[in-house]
C-alpha positions, 0 to 999 in steps of 0.5 A: 436665777442668781443662785444657779450662776456659779463663779466658773463651770467646765463643760463636760458631756457625756463622752466625756464621762464615758471616756473616762469610765472607760479607764475605770474599767481597765487596770490602766490607771496611769502610764496608759495609752491616753497620756500619748494620745493626749500628748499627740493632740497637742502636737497637732494643735501646736506644731511643736515637736514634743508634748509631755503631759503633766499633772498640773500647770505648775509641775509643768513650769517647774520642769521648765525652770529645771530644763533651762538649767535655772538654779540657786541665785540665778535671774528670771525677769517675770511679771507681778501680775499672774497666778503666784505659779509662775513666781513660785517655780523660781523660788523652788530653785532657789532662783530669784524672780526679777518683775517688771510691771505690766501694760495697763491695757492688757496687764502682760508684761511690758516689753520695754521694762523688760528690756531695760532689766536686762541691760541694767538687773543690779537695778531691779533686783529686790531690796531684800535679795539672797546673797547669793544673787549671782546677777546673771540673767538666765531666763524670760518668763512672760505670762499669756494672761487671761487668755491673751499672749504677751507680746512675744517678738519683742520678748525674744529679741531681748531674749536673743540679745542677752543669750538667754531661754523664754518660757511661756506661762501659757496656762492661760491660752489654750488655742490662742494665737499671736500674729498668727502663731500658736500661744504656748509655742512662741519661746523656748518652752510652753506651758498649758492648764487644764483646771476645771475654769479652763478652756479644756478641763482635765480635773488637774492637769498641764503640758509642756510643749518645745522643740528642744530634744534634750530638755524633752528628754530630760523632763519626761525623765524628770516627771517620773521620778527622774527615770531616763530611757533604759532605767528598770522601774526602780533606776532613776539617772536624775532627782525628780518628781512624780509630776507624771499625769494620770489616766483618768485626767489624760482621757478626759484631755482627749476628749475634751480636746476633741471639742476645742473649737467648740469650747472655745467658739462658747466661750467666745460667745459668752464674752461677746454677750459681756462686751454687747451689755457692760459697754452701756454702763458707766464706770465699768472698763471691759477687757483689751484684746491688743491687735496682735493677739489673732485669736482671744482664747477667754480665760475668765471675764475681767473687768476694771471699775473706774477709780473713784469706785471702790472694788471690794464693796463693789464686790460684796454687793453683788456677792449679797445679791448671790453673784460670785466675783473674785479679785483677779489678780492680787499682786504677787510681790504683796503676797504676805511671803514675797513681802517677807522675802524680798521686801517689797511694798505698795508702789513698787510696781503700780501698774500691777497694783492699779489692776490689781485693785480695780480688776473684777472677775465676774461668773464667765464659763461656757456653759453660761446661758445668755439670761444669766449674763443679762442678770449679772450685768443689770446686778452691777448696772443697779449697784453702779447705779447707787454707788 
């Protein structure tokens, strides 16, 4: 049984595979009909005016950074409890990420700390800041962690007060809702991503959503080597990137989006199985869903151990039983390149560090069977009994 439980697994059907094969049987492997179809599915889902498909969530976030006019020395308040891409896209433009800590229950950025940092950027700069820092707050970049939106009304109020943009990293929160409103539409820009462990997959891929006409035009040009409308194939108005999504990925996305409600339901069912079993195991803290999250979009299932339990030792023991697990997240500010560049150290963001120290992602996907969930939970129960 244990060898049959992967860490994650995409939920693919014969119809998904056939859609991709249909593309392979044509000469249009890029910039064909499926890309605009995929984008339309996201306009329909979110109600956003524009949807722009790209080849990764990271590419999408980077284009949003460019569209928001964020450049060298500009300050962006964001979270260290995230996948590194949400900070890397700022570093690509030599902007300065200013981290604030997170809510201890959800892991999403703490609006009170965002507000305080926005009022006093100097105090919150990393100890080894670039000389060209402008002390000019340009944007807020909250992350919808593990499928749950950040507290976006509070964040938007801060952004409005300071006249800055909001880039919502919804790469983990496709189809989640916040007070009934779709994740990704809660700021000026939103980005979704479709790696194989996500709610839908395109293999690699992402989609930006926005209502900003001018920004959308720029991002479409930048994803396509900087070609603006009216440019010929070898004319380039802007310095751009090759961030286009390919047609095979877009076709898979179109097919997956027709099953979105089913895919989300199946993941919610697996999460419910876990919750029912893990609630009875001492020493395990379950994922917390805020009241404002009117639809949780389960991305991963991350438990936290009591502080007295050695998470890494427990992970090793589960691995010996053939159960793959993974720490989630390793704090961004303690990544080696961030320590070297900005001088961060242990203790800078204690809540993020605590969650990173105690959190463990256990096997999770929409194709897990109930007996597999039973097996994982029983292994946890046994190992914790002997911890």
